[in-house]
N, C-alpha and C positions, 0 to 999 in steps of 0.2 A: 503493499500499500504506499503510495506516494504521500509525503508529508506536505501539508499545505503550508506555504511560506508565512501566511498570517498567523499560523499556531506557533511558529518559531521565535521565540523572544531572544533578544540580543541585548546584552549590556556592555558597555565600554568603560574602561578606566585608562584615560589618556591625559597626561598631564600638560601638554601643549595644547592651548585653546583652539587655534586655527585647525590643527590635526584632528582634534576631537569633534569640532563642528564639521569638517569635511568628511570624516569617516562616518559620522551620524547620518548626514545627508546620503552618502553611499549606501549604507545599511538599508535606509528606508527607500532609497531609489531602486534598490534590488528587490523591494516587495516585503522585507523582513519587519517584524515590529521591534522597534527600539525602546526596551523598558527602562533602561537608565543610562545616562551619559555622565561619568564622574571624572573630576580631575585627579583623584587619589583614592587609594584603597580604603582608608578610613570612611571616607564619604560613601563609597559603595557599601560598606558593612552597615553604616547607619541607616541608609535608605532601603536596603535588602528586605523584601517582604516575604517570610518563610512560607506563606501561603499562595505566592504568586511569584516562583523563582524563574529566572531566565534559563533558556537552554544552553546558551553559550555566553561565556564572558571573555572578551579580548582585553588584556592587561599589558600595558606598556611597561616593559622592564628596562628601558634605556635610562630612565631617571627615577630617583628615590627607589633604587632597586630594593633596598631592605624592606621599605613599605610594601613594595610590589611582591617580593617573595613572601612575606609574612601573610599578605592577603590571600596569595595562592595557596598556601599551607593550611590556613584557617578555613577556606573554601572547600578544600579537597577533604578535609576531615569533617566538617560540619554539613556539606551539602556535596557528597560525592557524586550525585547524578549530574551536577553542572559540568559541562565541558569548558576547560579553560585553555585559551590559546594566548601564548606570550607574544607580544609585538616587539620586535627589535629591528634597529636599523642595519646592523652587520651580524654576521654570524659569529657572535662571540661566544666560543664554546663553554667557558665557565659560567657565564650568565645564563645560557640556555640550559646547560646542566643542572645548575641550581633549581631553575624554574621547574624542570621535569621532576627532579628529586623531591620537590615540594608538591608536587601533584598536578602540574600543567599536563594537559592532553597533547601539548605540542606547541609548534611556533610558527609564525608567519612574519616574513619580512616586510618593513614598512614601504618597500618599493613594489609591493604587490599591485597588479591591476585589479580592476573590478572583477574580471574573469577568476582571478586566483582567490578573491575573497569569497565569491559564490562557491567555488570549488572547495575551499577550506571549510565552509559552513556544511556543506553537504557531506564531505569526507568525515568530518570529526562526528557528526550525528550518526553517520551509517557505520563507521569503523571504530570510533572511540579515539582516533588520534589523526593529527595532520601535522606534517612537516613540510615547509616550503621547499620548493626546488631550489638548489643552490648552485652557484657557479663555484667550482673549486678553488678558483683564484680569490674568491672573497672570504675564506676560511680563516679564522683567528683561532687557531688551536693552541 
């Protein structure tokens, strides 16, 4: 059975206002419901309604990483059904590894186009994980 986009709730935690607003418009333009758009993890946790949880949360791990990692860990322990995708500018192996160890379902590069965002949403809901396709020359191992 195919999931209706309108039944898929997406939340965002992105510290840069312009990127948060742009990504919000993209999510809604793809036909998904945007349940929350927050600038930091603490704000998300304060606004999260346990009776109406998002299916997926995109969390920016490029800034305030400690807060992002703590948010990912808390969400994965308290709401394991939520799929969490870490957003990052570059393939920073230690940052991605920490996000994954704390319970993220995968990561997506901020350079992704709308097609990849759509694919990430579908893949993480269907398979439980999503990892951006990466150019090996961008690796920071």
